[in-house]
Every structure is written in structure tokens, then in C-alpha cells.
Backbone as CSV, one residue per row, in Angstrom:
resi,resn,N_x,N_y,N_z,CA_x,CA_y,CA_z,C_x,C_y,C_z
1,MET,25.232,150.195,69.659,25.339,148.779,69.388,25.827,148.585,67.957
2,ASN,26.801,147.684,67.784,27.395,147.475,66.472,26.786,146.319,65.696
3,GLU,26.104,145.408,66.395,25.541,144.269,65.684,24.255,143.795,66.333
4,ILE,23.491,143.054,65.546,22.293,142.396,66.039,22.397,140.940,65.609
5,ILE,21.995,140.040,66.493,22.132,138.612,66.230,20.749,137.998,66.026
6,PHE,20.639,137.201,64.978,19.418,136.447,64.698,19.715,134.963,64.805
7,ILE,18.828,134.238,65.467,18.885,132.783,65.493,18.075,132.296,64.294
8,VAL,18.727,131.564,63.401,18.087,131.073,62.176,17.918,129.563,62.296
9,GLU,16.688,129.121,62.026,16.404,127.688,62.066,15.693,127.275,60.783
10,GLU,15.968,126.053,60.360,15.236,125.507,59.218,13.839,125.137,59.684
11,ASP,12.858,125.419,58.831,11.471,125.085,59.122,10.975,124.196,57.991
12,VAL,10.465,123.036,58.319,10.037,122.074,57.311,8.979,122.667,56.384
13,GLU,8.094,123.485,56.916,6.982,124.020,56.133,7.313,125.315,55.399
14,SER,8.161,126.176,55.981,8.321,127.508,55.382,9.752,127.866,55.008
15,GLY,10.688,126.941,55.050,12.061,127.275,54.687,12.904,127.597,55.897
16,TYR,12.975,128.885,56.261,13.805,129.327,57.384,13.060,130.363,58.218
17,THR,13.349,130.356,59.517,12.823,131.386,60.409,14.001,132.083,61.077
18,ALA,13.801,133.340,61.453,14.844,134.112,62.128,14.227,134.915,63.260
19,LYS,14.856,134.841,64.425,14.391,135.588,65.597,15.576,136.339,66.175
20,ALA,15.400,137.641,66.384,16.471,138.483,66.930,16.607,138.262,68.431
21,LEU,17.843,138.248,68.888,18.096,138.158,70.324,17.965,139.549,70.941
22,GLY,17.110,139.656,71.942,16.949,140.915,72.655,15.966,141.891,72.031
23,TYR,15.347,141.511,70.929,14.375,142.373,70.249,13.170,141.535,69.827
24,SER,12.045,142.185,69.689,10.841,141.504,69.217,10.801,141.555,67.699
25,ILE,11.739,140.886,67.069,11.820,140.855,65.612,11.838,139.394,65.180
26,PHE,10.879,139.025,64.333,10.772,137.661,63.828,10.381,137.734,62.364
27,THR,11.006,136.903,61.545,10.647,136.856,60.137,10.982,135.481,59.590
28,GLU,10.598,135.237,58.345,10.867,133.957,57.707,11.080,134.138,56.216
29,GLY,11.602,133.110,55.583,11.819,133.136,54.145,12.021,131.728,53.624
30,GLU,11.709,131.531,52.354,11.847,130.200,51.763,13.307,129.827,51.533
31,THR,14.156,130.818,51.275,15.590,130.585,51.073,16.366,131.508,52.005
32,ILE,17.666,131.246,52.150,18.491,132.112,52.991,18.539,133.517,52.396
33,GLU,18.633,133.630,51.086,18.677,134.958,50.453,17.382,135.724,50.699
34,GLU,16.247,135.056,50.575,14.960,135.700,50.857,14.874,136.075,52.329
35,LEU,15.382,135.216,53.190,15.378,135.503,54.625,16.187,136.756,54.937
36,LYS,17.343,136.904,54.298,18.173,138.096,54.515,17.427,139.361,54.107
37,GLU,16.747,139.323,52.976,15.969,140.490,52.539,14.834,140.780,53.515
38,ASN,14.181,139.728,54.001,13.091,139.918,54.962,13.607,140.447,56.305
39,ILE,14.815,140.056,56.687,15.421,140.599,57.902,15.664,142.099,57.741
40,LYS,16.170,142.513,56.595,16.378,143.945,56.337,15.062,144.705,56.460
41,ASP,14.002,144.161,55.853,12.683,144.802,55.935,12.198,144.870,57.387
42,ALA,12.397,143.769,58.131,11.949,143.730,59.523,12.710,144.741,60.379
43,LEU,14.012,144.894,60.110,14.801,145.882,60.854,14.300,147.298,60.586
44,GLU,13.981,147.585,59.327,13.482,148.923,58.983,12.127,149.191,59.627
45,CYS,11.318,148.137,59.794,10.015,148.309,60.457,10.176,148.475,61.972
46,HIS,11.141,147.770,62.548,11.319,147.801,63.995,11.939,149.106,64.485
47,PHE,12.970,149.568,63.792,13.664,150.785,64.198,13.094,151.974,63.421
48,GLU,12.531,152.946,64.145,11.941,154.115,63.493,12.979,154.917,62.733
49,ASP,14.159,155.070,63.313,15.241,155.829,62.687,16.254,154.835,62.115
50,LYS,16.485,154.894,60.816,17.399,153.950,60.176,18.815,154.025,60.745
51,SER,19.186,155.159,61.308,20.529,155.278,61.893,20.666,154.436,63.165
52,ASP,19.543,153.966,63.733,19.572,153.110,64.917,19.790,151.634,64.568
53,ILE,19.662,151.281,63.287,19.840,149.894,62.871,21.327,149.541,62.965
54,PRO,21.658,148.470,63.686,23.071,148.064,63.794,23.647,147.772,62.405
55,PRO,24.887,148.170,62.157,25.471,147.985,60.822,25.815,146.528,60.506
56,VAL,25.923,145.681,61.532,26.265,144.277,61.315,25.105,143.396,61.769
57,VAL,24.698,142.487,60.889,23.663,141.511,61.218,24.330,140.140,61.218
58,ARG,24.302,139.501,62.366,24.927,138.177,62.499,23.817,137.123,62.488
59,LEU,23.968,136.137,61.613,23.014,135.036,61.546,23.643,133.807,62.180
60,HIS,23.042,133.358,63.257,23.510,132.147,63.938,22.576,131.022,63.509
61,GLN,23.056,130.149,62.624,22.210,129.095,62.078,22.260,127.859,62.960
62,VAL,21.085,127.405,63.329,20.941,126.237,64.181,20.406,125.093,63.321
63,LYS,21.139,123.997,63.338,20.694,122.837,62.587,20.610,121.667,63.543
64,GLU,19.448,121.087,63.612,19.235,119.956,64.494,19.226,118.679,63.663
65,GLU,19.980,117.688,64.127,19.992,116.389,63.461,19.575,115.329,64.463
66,LEU,18.916,114.341,63.957,18.456,113.244,64.785,18.835,111.949,64.084
67,PHE,19.416,111.029,64.828,19.687,109.731,64.252,19.452,108.660,65.303
68,ALA,19.184,107.450,64.819,18.889,106.350,65.721,20.168,105.580,66.048
69,TYR,20.294,105.256,67.288,21.421,104.441,67.721,20.889,103.020,67.885
70,ALA,21.113,102.234,66.883,20.636,100.825,66.980,21.265,100.008,65.887
């Protein structure tokens, strides 16, 4: 596998959350930069052998907006 995809969402209380597609990997961070570092740490914890970690990490950022029609 060449890449792993994380769904990133803004969280009102904690900054950002990230969940990997197809893996039981979840982490969070107050900023995007902190989130990226936490994702690296989570990948190293999830994969016993570092050579199994996909070389590309794709962050799919989801932003939800709500507005009133009136």
C-alpha cells in the first residue's frame, strides 16, 4: 500500500480530529501541525514494523457549514 487516508474534522473543543480509513487509528491535535505530528506517532504505534507504514499520508479535511435560509 502506498498511502493511508485520514478524515480530518474540526472539533469545537479540541481543535482537529483524524480517523484513518480502513484502520483503527484515531488521534487529535489543537492545530493542523500538531495533528500531523500526532498522526505520525499514531502510525508508529499502530504498525509494529516501520517499513509497513505507507509512505504517503493523505489528509481529507471535512468542513461543515450551516447557514439559515430566511
